[in-house]
Each structure stands twice: as C-alpha cells, then as structure tokens.
NUDRENBA-686383 format. One line per 8 residues: number of its first residue (from 1); their letters; for each residue x, y, z of N, C-alpha, C. Coordinates in pm, 1 decimal. Example, Ala and Ser with C-alpha at 12.3 -4.5 7.8 and 13.67 -1.06 7.14 Angstrom:
BEGIN
1) AS) 1319.0/-569.0/780.0/1230.0/-450.0/780.0/1320.0/-330.0/780.0 | 1285.0/-225.0/708.0/1367.0/-106.0/714.0/1290.0/3.0/787.0
//
This chain:
BEGIN
1) MGILNLTE) -6340.1/735.1/5251.9/-6282.4/882.2/5296.6/-6049.8/829.3/5240.7 | -6067.8/885.5/5136.2/-5938.4/880.3/5069.8/-5872.7/925.5/5201.4 | -5701.3/834.9/5221.9/-5609.4/859.2/5290.4/-5470.8/944.9/5232.0 | -5459.5/1097.6/5320.3/-5388.7/1204.0/5245.4/-5259.0/1149.6/5348.0 | -5150.1/1123.4/5348.9/-5049.2/1035.1/5439.1/-4931.4/1230.4/5385.9 | -4930.5/1290.6/5497.5/-4822.7/1370.0/5536.8/-4718.3/1344.5/5562.0 | -4660.2/1237.7/5664.6/-4570.8/1183.0/5673.0/-4429.2/1086.8/5619.1 | -4356.1/1075.4/5694.6/-4217.9/1067.5/5661.7/-4247.3/834.6/5559.4
9) DSFYDGGK) -4302.1/872.0/5680.2/-4288.6/692.7/5761.7/-4401.6/640.6/5776.2 | -4521.9/614.1/5665.0/-4614.8/579.7/5701.6/-4570.5/412.2/5645.3 | -4675.3/360.5/5712.3/-4624.1/194.8/5642.4/-4618.8/207.9/5504.1 | -4740.7/271.6/5446.0/-4732.7/193.0/5257.7/-4684.8/313.6/5202.4 | -4730.2/425.8/5234.2/-4733.5/570.0/5107.6/-4662.4/656.3/5171.6 | -4548.1/671.6/5298.4/-4508.3/778.6/5366.4/-4372.3/843.4/5264.2 | -4350.3/962.5/5262.1/-4269.4/1068.3/5192.3/-4362.4/1107.2/5030.3 | -4449.2/1039.3/5036.9/-4538.3/1022.6/4882.3/-4644.1/1193.4/4818.3
17) HNSISLAL) -4637.9/1232.9/4975.1/-4768.2/1342.4/4967.6/-4756.0/1428.8/5034.5 | -4599.0/1471.9/5082.2/-4579.0/1553.1/5152.0/-4526.5/1685.1/5125.9 | -4565.8/1743.3/5014.6/-4601.0/1881.5/5007.0/-4654.3/1913.6/4904.5 | -4709.9/2065.3/4927.0/-4791.2/2157.6/4870.0/-4789.8/2086.1/4741.1 | -4727.6/2065.2/4662.8/-4811.7/2052.5/4548.1/-4838.0/1869.6/4525.7 | -4766.3/1792.9/4600.0/-4773.0/1684.9/4553.4/-4903.9/1603.9/4678.8 | -4980.2/1714.2/4769.9/-5096.0/1684.6/4840.3/-5161.7/1721.6/4736.2 | -5196.4/1802.4/4655.2/-5354.2/1865.9/4564.0/-5327.2/1786.3/4488.8
25) KQTEKMLK) -5224.1/1702.4/4446.4/-5230.9/1678.4/4292.1/-5295.5/1492.4/4289.2 | -5246.9/1480.5/4461.8/-5322.3/1347.8/4527.9/-5465.6/1362.9/4559.8 | -5487.5/1438.4/4577.6/-5589.2/1536.7/4656.4/-5710.0/1511.1/4560.5 | -5661.3/1598.4/4431.5/-5749.5/1610.9/4321.8/-5784.5/1436.0/4260.0 | -5706.4/1329.7/4245.0/-5725.4/1198.8/4216.1/-5840.9/1135.7/4280.6 | -5817.9/1178.1/4448.1/-5906.3/1081.5/4524.4/-6046.5/1125.6/4453.6 | -6035.9/1268.6/4462.7/-6198.2/1378.0/4508.5/-6234.8/1304.7/4306.9 | -6148.4/1321.8/4216.3/-6260.9/1237.7/4111.8/-6259.9/1072.2/4129.9
33) EGAFFIDV) -6175.7/1030.3/4216.9/-6235.4/894.9/4176.5/-6373.9/863.4/4249.4 | -6335.8/938.2/4363.5/-6500.8/901.1/4388.5/-6511.7/988.9/4608.5 | -6405.8/974.9/4605.1/-6392.6/1076.8/4814.1/-6535.3/1077.6/4792.8 | -6543.2/1142.8/4915.7/-6622.1/1166.4/4985.4/-6575.8/1292.4/5087.8 | -6491.7/1172.0/5197.0/-6413.5/1276.2/5279.2/-6233.9/1226.9/5244.0 | -6170.9/1294.6/5292.0/-6015.7/1304.7/5250.6/-5955.3/1322.4/5387.3 | -5866.3/1231.8/5467.1/-5845.8/1256.6/5545.4/-5679.9/1306.6/5555.5 | -5649.8/1391.3/5618.1/-5532.7/1493.6/5645.1/-5435.5/1407.4/5748.4
41) GAASSKPG) -5342.6/1370.6/5763.6/-5259.0/1319.2/5824.8/-5112.2/1322.0/5870.1 | -5050.3/1422.6/5950.3/-4940.4/1454.0/5990.5/-4855.6/1381.2/6137.5 | -4866.1/1264.0/6187.3/-4882.7/1153.8/6308.8/-4850.8/1046.7/6230.1 | -4702.0/976.3/6220.9/-4726.9/866.9/6211.6/-4804.8/744.9/6297.0 | -4905.3/678.2/6276.9/-4981.8/565.1/6336.5/-4880.0/412.7/6291.7 | -4821.1/394.5/6293.6/-4728.9/275.4/6213.0/-4716.2/185.7/6385.4 | -4698.7/128.1/6418.2/-4593.0/55.8/6522.8/-4506.6/74.9/6537.9 | -4448.0/123.7/6682.1/-4369.7/132.0/6721.8/-4312.9/327.1/6686.1
49) SPIITVDD) -4403.1/401.6/6671.6/-4410.0/544.6/6650.3/-4445.2/643.2/6744.5 | -4321.8/785.1/6847.8/-4371.8/796.4/6878.9/-4441.6/942.4/6906.4 | -4520.5/953.7/6977.6/-4635.7/1019.5/6954.8/-4561.2/1123.0/6935.8 | -4616.1/1198.6/6794.1/-4568.3/1360.3/6785.4/-4575.0/1479.6/6846.2 | -4492.6/1588.9/6900.3/-4524.8/1697.7/6900.2/-4644.5/1786.0/6905.2 | -4682.1/1864.3/6941.6/-4781.1/1979.7/6874.7/-4712.4/2016.0/6746.2 | -4576.8/2086.5/6753.4/-4510.1/2213.0/6704.6/-4486.3/2158.0/6585.3 | -4448.5/1987.5/6558.6/-4391.9/1924.1/6485.1/-4532.1/1923.8/6401.2
57) EKKKLLPI) -4623.4/1842.3/6439.3/-4771.4/1859.7/6375.5/-4800.1/1940.3/6290.3 | -4773.0/2072.2/6375.4/-4878.8/2157.2/6310.9/-4785.6/2199.0/6125.9 | -4690.6/2201.0/6237.0/-4582.6/2260.5/6081.3/-4536.7/2173.3/5974.4 | -4600.0/2046.0/5982.5/-4624.6/1945.6/5907.2/-4761.0/1965.3/5835.1 | -4823.0/1939.7/5911.4/-5003.3/1959.9/5881.5/-5053.4/2094.8/5760.8 | -5072.8/2207.7/5915.4/-5096.5/2323.3/5812.0/-5068.1/2441.7/5702.9 | -4940.8/2370.2/5682.9/-4960.7/2526.1/5556.4/-5035.5/2431.3/5441.8 | -5057.7/2250.5/5479.3/-5093.4/2195.4/5346.2/-5190.0/2241.5/5348.7
65) LEKLIQEY) -5275.6/2205.7/5486.3/-5437.2/2238.3/5470.8/-5507.6/2324.3/5402.9 | -5366.3/2417.5/5456.7/-5450.0/2565.7/5430.2/-5481.7/2573.9/5276.0 | -5317.2/2492.2/5160.2/-5384.5/2518.2/5055.9/-5478.5/2440.5/4961.4 | -5517.8/2353.9/5004.3/-5568.4/2212.7/5010.9/-5714.9/2304.5/4993.2 | -5786.1/2366.2/5147.9/-5858.0/2401.1/5165.0/-5935.0/2538.3/5111.5 | -5835.0/2628.4/5050.8/-5800.0/2695.8/4944.8/-5865.5/2677.8/4841.2 | -5800.1/2538.4/4770.9/-5866.2/2504.3/4691.4/-5970.5/2429.6/4634.7 | -6048.7/2334.4/4676.9/-6114.0/2273.2/4741.2/-6233.7/2321.2/4866.2
73) PSVHFSID) -6273.2/2430.2/4898.8/-6336.0/2531.0/5036.8/-6445.0/2430.2/4960.3 | -6493.7/2300.8/4924.1/-6623.0/2224.6/4891.5/-6627.2/2118.6/5041.8 | -6467.2/2067.6/4929.1/-6476.0/1954.3/5059.2/-6489.3/1936.9/5185.0 | -6556.1/1764.0/5234.4/-6505.7/1746.3/5337.3/-6326.5/1679.1/5409.2 | -6253.8/1771.2/5427.3/-6132.1/1740.8/5460.2/-6190.6/1697.1/5689.2 | -6169.8/1599.1/5672.7/-6121.5/1489.1/5793.7/-5981.6/1527.5/5846.2 | -5970.5/1555.5/5988.4/-5819.4/1571.0/6085.4/-5821.2/1451.4/6130.0 | -5692.3/1346.0/6068.5/-5643.2/1257.9/6218.2/-5531.2/1296.6/6251.1
81) TYNSSVAQ) -5586.0/1351.0/6420.4/-5433.6/1403.8/6560.7/-5519.3/1382.1/6644.1 | -5415.9/1341.2/6722.1/-5491.4/1323.9/6861.9/-5493.1/1471.5/7009.5 | -5413.6/1542.2/6905.9/-5376.3/1646.7/6947.6/-5480.9/1745.8/6961.9 | -5569.2/1856.3/7074.0/-5676.7/1912.0/7117.0/-5616.1/2031.3/7029.7 | -5498.8/2109.7/7061.2/-5453.5/2204.5/6960.3/-5411.4/2194.4/6839.9 | -5452.6/2055.0/6757.3/-5390.8/2086.0/6625.1/-5606.3/2133.5/6558.1 | -5633.8/1988.3/6699.0/-5781.4/1948.1/6615.1/-5853.2/2147.2/6610.5 | -5810.4/2226.9/6689.2/-5844.3/2377.4/6718.9/-5817.3/2421.2/6658.7
89) ATLEMGAS) -5704.0/2419.8/6600.8/-5629.6/2462.1/6485.8/-5687.0/2503.4/6298.4 | -5670.6/2325.2/6241.3/-5724.4/2315.9/6148.8/-5919.7/2282.8/6192.5 | -5981.1/2294.6/6229.1/-6144.1/2298.8/6256.7/-6196.4/2485.5/6250.9 | -6104.5/2556.5/6291.2/-6065.8/2703.9/6265.9/-6092.4/2758.4/6134.3 | -5964.2/2664.1/6109.3/-5971.1/2699.3/5920.0/-6055.5/2620.9/5794.0 | -6127.4/2545.6/5857.2/-6260.8/2486.9/5782.1/-6252.0/2389.7/5747.3 | -6205.2/2264.7/5816.6/-6165.3/2163.0/5828.0/-6317.2/2100.1/5859.5 | -6413.4/1928.8/5877.1/-6531.3/1915.0/5889.1/-6511.2/1846.5/6006.3
97) MINDISGG) -6390.3/1752.4/6009.7/-6385.9/1649.6/6144.2/-6262.1/1572.1/6217.7 | -6288.6/1523.4/6280.2/-6180.1/1524.9/6370.9/-6165.6/1300.0/6377.9 | -6017.9/1265.5/6327.1/-6025.3/1179.1/6348.1/-5942.8/1096.5/6446.2 | -5986.3/1109.5/6554.1/-5882.7/1040.9/6667.5/-5893.5/934.6/6719.7 | -5699.4/893.3/6663.8/-5676.0/734.3/6690.9/-5681.0/707.2/6862.1 | -5681.5/767.4/6919.3/-5680.5/760.2/7099.2/-5813.6/748.5/7141.9 | -5902.3/796.3/7043.8/-6041.5/813.9/7132.9/-6070.5/984.4/7223.4 | -6003.2/1021.6/7269.0/-5967.2/1090.2/7372.9/-5823.7/1061.5/7485.7
105) QIDPQIRE) -5822.9/975.8/7443.7/-5736.7/844.1/7528.7/-5573.7/971.4/7578.6 | -5512.4/1039.8/7478.2/-5423.4/1032.9/7515.0/-5438.4/1205.0/7489.5 | -5512.2/1279.9/7444.8/-5522.9/1470.4/7504.9/-5710.2/1443.4/7521.8 | -5736.3/1455.6/7627.1/-5933.8/1441.4/7654.7/-5944.6/1541.1/7591.8 | -5881.3/1678.0/7565.0/-5946.4/1800.8/7574.4/-5973.4/1773.9/7392.7 | -6047.0/1711.2/7337.9/-5971.8/1725.8/7238.6/-6097.7/1702.5/7196.7 | -6190.4/1618.5/7238.2/-6387.6/1624.4/7311.8/-6493.1/1762.6/7318.9 | -6393.9/1773.9/7388.8/-6448.5/1964.0/7387.8/-6413.1/2048.3/7266.2
113) TTAHFKAP) -6310.6/2034.0/7253.2/-6246.5/2108.3/7105.2/-6309.2/2106.1/7023.0 | -6363.4/1927.9/6990.0/-6477.1/1944.9/6839.6/-6623.7/1924.2/6835.8 | -6624.6/1967.7/7017.1/-6794.0/1994.7/7053.0/-6789.6/2125.4/7023.6 | -6664.8/2156.8/7108.4/-6674.2/2390.5/7076.7/-6727.5/2382.5/6905.2 | -6737.1/2332.5/6798.7/-6742.0/2354.0/6646.6/-6800.5/2290.9/6585.1 | -6886.5/2254.9/6670.1/-6986.5/2135.7/6638.3/-6926.0/2039.7/6463.5 | -6795.5/2032.3/6566.2/-6810.0/1882.3/6395.2/-6813.5/1760.6/6473.4 | -6830.2/1638.3/6364.3/-6784.3/1495.2/6395.4/-6681.6/1485.2/6469.4
121) YIIMHMQG) -6680.7/1352.2/6517.1/-6590.7/1286.5/6584.9/-6495.8/1130.5/6564.1 | -6482.7/1087.6/6530.2/-6403.2/956.5/6498.6/-6365.0/881.8/6683.3 | -6377.0/838.1/6660.5/-6341.5/755.7/6718.5/-6319.7/601.7/6698.7 | -6191.3/603.6/6777.1/-6089.0/481.0/6739.9/-6054.8/463.9/6850.4 | -6042.6/257.7/6854.4/-5976.5/143.8/6933.6/-5843.8/109.4/6947.9 | -5827.8/145.8/7033.0/-5653.5/134.7/7059.2/-5605.3/59.9/7148.5 | -5533.2/-3.2/7197.0/-5477.7/-89.9/7265.5/-5356.5/-90.0/7337.3 | -5279.3/88.2/7442.8/-5229.4/113.7/7444.9/-5145.9/300.0/7351.8
129) TPETMQVQ) -5061.5/276.6/7329.7/-5051.2/411.1/7227.7/-4973.9/358.9/7052.3 | -4946.4/382.2/7000.7/-4864.6/331.5/6864.1/-4771.4/363.1/6891.3 | -4688.8/346.2/7004.6/-4504.7/223.3/7005.3/-4543.0/146.9/7096.9 | -4617.7/139.5/7136.4/-4613.8/5.2/7269.0/-4732.7/-107.5/7189.9 | -4861.1/-29.2/7122.4/-4980.9/-139.1/7050.8/-4920.3/-283.1/7021.9 | -4837.2/-277.1/6953.5/-4818.8/-444.0/6887.4/-4679.3/-474.0/6954.3 | -4699.0/-489.5/7078.1/-4546.0/-549.2/7198.0/-4678.6/-606.9/7244.3 | -4709.5/-716.7/7180.1/-4715.9/-818.7/7262.8/-4923.4/-839.8/7285.8
137) PHYEALIQ) -5003.2/-765.7/7251.4/-5132.1/-708.2/7228.3/-5189.5/-845.9/7288.3 | -5292.5/-818.0/7402.6/-5378.3/-988.5/7487.0/-5531.6/-927.2/7488.3 | -5640.0/-954.5/7470.3/-5735.6/-959.3/7513.5/-5781.7/-1091.2/7577.9 | -5867.0/-1097.6/7708.3/-5942.2/-1186.0/7753.1/-6041.8/-1275.2/7678.6 | -6133.0/-1156.0/7638.4/-6228.2/-1111.5/7556.8/-6260.1/-1013.5/7426.0 | -6198.3/-1081.2/7358.9/-6149.0/-932.5/7247.6/-6294.8/-850.6/7166.8 | -6385.6/-889.1/7161.8/-6505.0/-826.4/7127.3/-6554.4/-699.9/7206.1 | -6578.4/-817.3/7368.3/-6630.7/-730.3/7461.4/-6516.0/-673.3/7503.0
145) EVKLELIQ) -6464.5/-656.3/7508.4/-6309.3/-541.9/7559.6/-6354.5/-431.6/7439.9 | -6320.2/-447.0/7308.6/-6363.2/-332.3/7247.6/-6438.4/-249.0/7222.3 | -6572.8/-360.4/7267.0/-6702.4/-323.2/7253.7/-6694.7/-192.1/7395.0 | -6686.3/-219.7/7494.9/-6709.6/-186.0/7626.2/-6661.2/-124.4/7618.4 | -6481.4/-53.6/7540.1/-6398.1/92.0/7550.8/-6491.4/172.4/7488.6 | -6529.0/83.3/7388.7/-6609.3/224.7/7267.4/-6698.5/280.2/7314.9 | -6799.2/177.2/7380.1/-6935.6/243.3/7414.7/-6874.7/348.5/7526.7 | -6750.9/348.4/7628.0/-6744.5/435.0/7737.9/-6655.6/531.3/7653.5
153) KVEKATAS) -6602.8/522.0/7525.8/-6566.4/698.7/7459.9/-6621.8/735.1/7380.8 | -6778.1/641.3/7339.0/-6866.5/737.3/7316.9/-6970.8/786.2/7423.7 | -6920.3/801.1/7512.9/-7085.5/883.4/7631.0/-6946.7/936.5/7678.8 | -6822.4/966.5/7683.7/-6740.8/1065.5/7744.3/-6799.5/1164.0/7675.5 | -6727.9/1122.1/7463.6/-6758.6/1254.1/7414.5/-6898.6/1263.1/7416.7 | -7026.0/1193.9/7405.8/-7204.8/1278.0/7363.4/-7187.4/1373.0/7525.2 | -7141.4/1345.0/7645.2/-7181.2/1459.3/7724.0/-7062.8/1533.7/7757.5 | -6946.3/1531.8/7669.3/-6909.4/1664.0/7579.5/-6926.1/1771.8/7545.7
161) GINDILID) -7127.7/1670.7/7464.5/-7186.1/1822.0/7341.5/-7074.9/1742.8/7296.1 | -7080.8/1663.5/7206.7/-7087.0/1565.2/7020.3/-7147.7/1523.9/7035.3 | -7247.0/1574.7/6865.7/-7378.3/1564.2/6857.3/-7336.5/1415.3/6783.6 | -7242.1/1419.5/6642.5/-7222.6/1295.8/6569.1/-7093.5/1226.5/6553.7 | -7163.9/1107.6/6592.5/-6986.0/972.1/6648.4/-6989.7/849.5/6555.6 | -6892.6/903.7/6518.9/-6837.4/766.8/6439.7/-6716.1/711.8/6502.0 | -6683.7/576.8/6465.9/-6656.9/454.1/6564.8/-6637.6/344.5/6461.5 | -6441.7/301.1/6481.8/-6412.0/291.9/6423.2/-6303.8/98.0/6512.2
169) PGFGFGKT) -6273.4/32.6/6499.5/-6315.0/-100.3/6657.2/-6113.5/-121.9/6555.1 | -5994.8/17.5/6523.9/-5917.3/-23.7/6511.6/-5802.8/-141.7/6445.4 | -5828.6/-146.2/6304.5/-5755.2/-271.9/6312.4/-5616.9/-219.6/6282.6 | -5588.0/-353.4/6413.6/-5414.1/-276.8/6318.4/-5311.1/-220.7/6491.0 | -5421.9/-171.3/6567.4/-5369.9/-116.2/6674.3/-5410.8/-160.4/6785.4 | -5297.4/-251.9/6875.1/-5295.1/-347.2/6969.8/-5380.6/-452.5/6917.0 | -5337.9/-508.8/6808.5/-5394.9/-663.5/6751.9/-5344.2/-696.3/6670.8 | -5344.2/-862.4/6730.6/-5309.3/-947.7/6646.6/-5335.1/-993.0/6553.3
177) IQHNFELL) -5292.7/-1070.2/6431.6/-5398.4/-1086.7/6274.1/-5540.1/-1136.5/6308.1 | -5525.8/-1271.1/6447.7/-5658.9/-1304.4/6422.7/-5686.4/-1240.7/6540.8 | -5662.8/-1157.9/6579.3/-5784.0/-1048.7/6660.9/-5841.0/-976.2/6575.1 | -5726.3/-951.3/6484.4/-5815.2/-840.6/6345.5/-5935.1/-933.3/6249.4 | -5895.4/-1044.8/6238.7/-5999.9/-1100.0/6148.7/-6131.4/-1146.0/6293.9 | -6106.0/-1272.3/6424.5/-6198.8/-1169.6/6486.5/-6290.0/-1061.0/6485.1 | -6257.4/-927.6/6491.1/-6316.8/-856.4/6524.3/-6405.5/-790.4/6380.2 | -6363.2/-845.1/6242.3/-6414.3/-830.6/6111.0/-6541.9/-991.2/6100.2
185) KNLALFTD) -6430.8/-1030.5/6167.6/-6631.7/-1143.7/6101.1/-6728.5/-1124.8/6208.7 | -6697.8/-1078.7/6333.1/-6783.6/-1030.2/6420.9/-6843.9/-820.2/6388.0 | -6787.9/-759.3/6286.5/-6877.4/-623.5/6341.0/-6970.0/-616.1/6301.0 | -7071.4/-674.1/6276.2/-7247.4/-672.0/6311.2/-7248.5/-642.7/6421.4 | -7220.7/-665.5/6520.5/-7199.8/-696.9/6616.5/-7193.8/-505.9/6759.3 | -7105.2/-447.8/6640.6/-7117.2/-280.9/6691.8/-7250.7/-249.4/6625.2 | -7272.4/-253.1/6547.6/-7377.1/-140.0/6485.0/-7528.6/-147.2/6597.6 | -7516.1/-190.3/6766.8/-7590.3/-177.0/6808.2/-7533.2/33.2/6851.0
193) LNCPILIG) -7403.9/5.5/6900.6/-7420.2/163.6/6903.3/-7430.8/285.0/6873.5 | -7499.1/255.3/6752.0/-7603.1/316.5/6684.1/-7530.6/461.9/6631.6 | -7382.0/395.3/6594.6/-7317.1/488.9/6571.7/-7272.0/473.2/6430.2 | -7205.6/533.4/6276.8/-7169.4/491.6/6155.6/-7028.8/424.3/6176.6 | -6973.0/312.2/6165.8/-6856.6/288.4/6153.9/-6831.7/250.3/6054.2 | -6661.8/310.6/6074.3/-6544.7/273.5/5996.3/-6461.1/181.0/5973.5 | -6461.5/206.2/5886.4/-6347.0/41.3/5925.4/-6224.6/65.0/5787.6 | -6108.1/65.5/5856.8/-5960.6/183.6/5782.2/-5906.0/-44.1/5798.6
201) VSRKSMIY) -5816.8/-40.3/5729.0/-5823.4/-260.2/5666.7/-5714.1/-183.9/5524.9 | -5743.0/-70.7/5474.3/-5618.3/-71.1/5363.4/-5506.4/-105.9/5383.2 | -5461.0/-204.8/5274.9/-5344.0/-272.2/5312.5/-5232.3/-261.2/5353.4 | -5313.0/-350.4/5513.9/-5258.7/-389.5/5577.4/-5177.8/-532.0/5641.7 | -5124.7/-491.7/5733.2/-5069.6/-654.3/5769.5/-5138.1/-773.8/5776.0 | -5259.6/-760.4/5791.9/-5320.3/-849.6/5803.9/-5349.4/-933.9/5658.0 | -5380.1/-830.4/5606.0/-5411.8/-901.1/5474.5/-5291.2/-930.0/5401.0 | -5199.8/-875.9/5396.4/-5003.1/-927.2/5320.8/-4952.3/-1066.2/5381.0
209) KVLKGSAA) -4992.0/-1044.9/5516.3/-4905.0/-1132.3/5539.0/-4971.1/-1289.5/5564.8 | -5166.8/-1264.3/5573.1/-5200.2/-1400.2/5522.7/-5165.7/-1410.5/5363.5 | -5135.9/-1356.7/5305.7/-5109.8/-1375.9/5159.8/-4983.1/-1420.3/5122.7 | -4850.5/-1362.7/5142.5/-4733.3/-1360.8/5187.0/-4666.5/-1257.8/5110.5 | -4759.5/-1168.6/5103.3/-4706.4/-1022.2/5009.2/-4631.2/-924.9/5083.9 | -4745.3/-824.2/5036.6/-4701.0/-686.7/5041.6/-4758.2/-554.9/5108.6 | -4762.3/-477.3/5121.6/-4856.7/-347.6/5176.3/-4863.6/-299.7/4990.2 | -4767.2/-351.4/4934.0/-4832.5/-225.6/4732.8/-4869.4/-370.5/4671.3
217) TALNGTTA) -4833.6/-550.7/4729.7/-4982.9/-636.5/4643.8/-5040.3/-631.5/4723.6 | -5131.2/-581.6/4824.0/-5246.2/-613.5/4952.6/-5478.9/-519.1/4833.1 | -5417.4/-490.2/4741.5/-5494.7/-423.3/4715.1/-5620.7/-530.5/4682.2 | -5595.8/-634.6/4629.4/-5734.3/-736.5/4555.5/-5731.6/-786.9/4700.2 | -5680.5/-834.9/4761.8/-5716.8/-798.1/4955.4/-5770.9/-777.3/5042.4 | -5727.6/-648.1/5017.6/-5766.0/-482.9/5071.8/-5964.9/-458.8/5019.7 | -5932.3/-532.9/4866.7/-6043.2/-511.2/4839.0/-6159.0/-640.4/4888.1 | -6184.8/-739.7/4851.3/-6271.5/-842.1/4911.4/-6223.4/-801.1/5084.1
225) LHAWALER) -6239.5/-783.8/5183.3/-6218.9/-786.4/5311.2/-6326.8/-592.8/5305.7 | -6324.5/-536.2/5193.1/-6419.0/-431.6/5195.2/-6530.3/-484.0/5232.4 | -6548.7/-535.5/5098.1/-6720.3/-596.1/5099.8/-6724.0/-659.0/5151.1 | -6684.6/-778.7/5271.2/-6679.7/-808.0/5406.6/-6770.8/-749.3/5462.9 | -6693.3/-585.3/5495.9/-6693.2/-497.1/5624.4/-6819.2/-457.8/5574.9 | -6856.5/-421.3/5428.0/-6961.8/-351.3/5416.1/-7037.3/-482.3/5471.7 | -7063.8/-576.3/5438.2/-7182.8/-661.8/5449.5/-7236.4/-703.5/5602.2 | -7166.3/-619.4/5707.1/-7142.2/-666.5/5856.6/-7151.6/-532.3/5880.4
233) GATVLRVH) -7198.9/-446.3/5798.9/-7272.7/-317.6/5926.8/-7110.7/-210.8/5880.4 | -7036.7/-156.8/5768.2/-6895.6/-99.0/5788.7/-7017.8/-26.1/5708.7 | -7010.6/127.3/5730.1/-7027.3/271.1/5641.5/-6931.9/374.9/5647.9 | -6866.7/353.0/5630.3/-6732.6/419.9/5604.4/-6560.8/331.2/5572.5 | -6565.4/386.3/5448.7/-6403.2/302.9/5421.8/-6341.0/448.5/5408.0 | -6279.1/379.3/5553.8/-6159.5/477.4/5536.8/-5993.7/358.7/5444.3 | -5897.4/468.7/5285.3/-5828.6/392.4/5202.2/-5780.6/435.8/5122.1 | -5639.5/382.1/5072.2/-5586.1/399.3/5007.7/-5575.2/469.7/4846.6
241) DVKEAKEC) -5725.4/336.6/4808.1/-5703.3/293.3/4683.2/-5906.3/373.0/4630.7 | -5853.1/491.3/4629.9/-6027.0/583.8/4606.9/-6144.3/441.1/4511.7 | -6057.0/452.0/4365.5/-6135.8/393.0/4283.5/-6202.2/248.8/4321.8 | -6067.4/170.7/4351.9/-6163.1/11.7/4409.4/-6218.9/49.7/4493.0 | -6221.1/100.9/4591.9/-6284.7/82.6/4709.0/-6479.9/170.4/4687.7 | -6470.2/278.9/4568.5/-6582.9/300.9/4580.7/-6628.2/195.2/4414.5 | -6543.8/136.5/4363.6/-6648.0/29.2/4243.6/-6671.5/-78.1/4334.0 | -6592.0/-83.9/4450.3/-6721.6/-187.6/4589.1/-6811.7/-165.4/4555.5
249) IDLWAALN) -6781.5/-30.4/4698.8/-6938.9/54.2/4713.9/-7030.3/3.0/4656.7 | -7013.1/108.7/4506.6/-7132.8/80.0/4413.6/-7197.1/-59.4/4372.0 | -7105.3/-211.9/4407.1/-7160.3/-307.3/4325.6/-7220.0/-381.6/4415.6 | -7188.7/-301.7/4585.1/-7225.9/-364.7/4707.5/-7393.3/-295.2/4724.4 | -7378.0/-191.3/4704.5/-7574.8/-94.3/4621.9/-7581.9/-192.8/4603.7 | -7591.6/-202.2/4446.7/-7695.1/-278.8/4308.0/-7716.8/-390.3/4397.9 | -7617.6/-494.3/4481.2/-7630.8/-594.4/4521.5/-7705.4/-598.2/4629.3 | -7782.0/-481.7/4697.1/-7872.1/-461.5/4759.5/-7944.9/-410.9/4712.1
//
C-alpha cells in the first residue's frame, strides 16, 4: 500500500503531493514500483494534529481523487478518513476501501456507510485523538488492551454489515517507542482475530529516534521492521517507499 499524502504538514512528505499533477506523478511512480493499493489522505494524523473539518477534507481530497480515478480506473484507491461524509463521497466516486485511524470512534456512521458500499474497512487502534494521543500514552497491559479494543471494533463493524475487515495495531498512535516495539514483537498474537494485519511503520519516529536520525534517513530501518512484521503475520505494508517494501515482500516470499 503506497501512501499518497495530500496534506501540507505530514511528518515526512507533507506538501510534496498536494496538487493534481504532483499526485498523479507520485501515483504513477508507486504503481510502477509494485503498489497494489494507493492510500489517499487529506487529513493529517501526526501527533498534535486537530480533527479536520469535513469541508476542508473534501476540498483537498475530492478534486485530486476524481482525476486519479479517471487516470487509473482499475487501481484500488484506499481513502484515509474518519469522516462518514468523506467516505460516502469517495466511495461513490469509485474508491475501493476506507482506512479509518479511529476505527469508527470519531464518526460511528462511517461503518454503516462503508457497509452500504460493500467496501473493505481498515480498523486502527489509537489511544485518544491525533491531537492528544502522544501526551503521555499509558497502558496497564498493552497487548491485551490494544487487542481487546480491536476485537470490540471488529464486532461493531461486523454488526454494521461490513464483511471485509483489516486491522492495524496503530504504531505511533498513542504509544511510546517501547510500546511500539512491544507491539511489533508480539504481532503474531493478533493473527487469531482472523483479519489481515496492516502495518504502518514507514519512516516513523520509533525507527529514527532509536537510530538517532530523522524520517529522511529511516528507510533502511523501515525495511528491517517490515521484514520482522512479515515474519510475525503482517499482510499489508503501508509505505512511503514502495520499491523497497515490494523487494522486502518478494524476498520474504522466496524465503518461505
């Protein structure tokens, strides 16, 4: 899954793809490098980000998505949104899937909307909201708490009529560096939810803070974590660098 950020302030590539021409160019590059999904998002979810208004999100997202679908009608576009109104508009346009960082917590109606279109739905775990999530995240029992919340959200999504559900443990969303590595180490414990597991660790601070670098220097570390995630049951890698992630998947497949 290649990441197409349409935001100005994303932690790694903010402002690089937020016009129609730039978005088309990046999408073409990621497809050539082997992306199966393109995850398009117009709402920043980096720590401290406020909840975006529906109007602002639509204004940034819809004109670019319309052109992307025209140019690449057979491509699976995933929409990174927590707003049901945005989900409705994008699925009507021809998007394939909804990727909700709140798992229905911010706007519960998004579940019914996704079910109506028979679209797959990605449920992520997040403690708090993007604005508050990194203000002293705390757990009594990390794995059990994250897993229980994902189970509860999967049950709600299923009850709403959604048939195809992916889960995302939410690396960096209300977690310390230690929490992130504990999650990755125990990722296999989430496979018994019987949902494909999506992993989003690409160039995140859990990598570059350990390596004393920056997001710009975190590609090698990202690839290492991808390999360990695949070994522990990850199914989809959500990435900035498609070529390197695809090589990692191909080598892991050859190994197995």
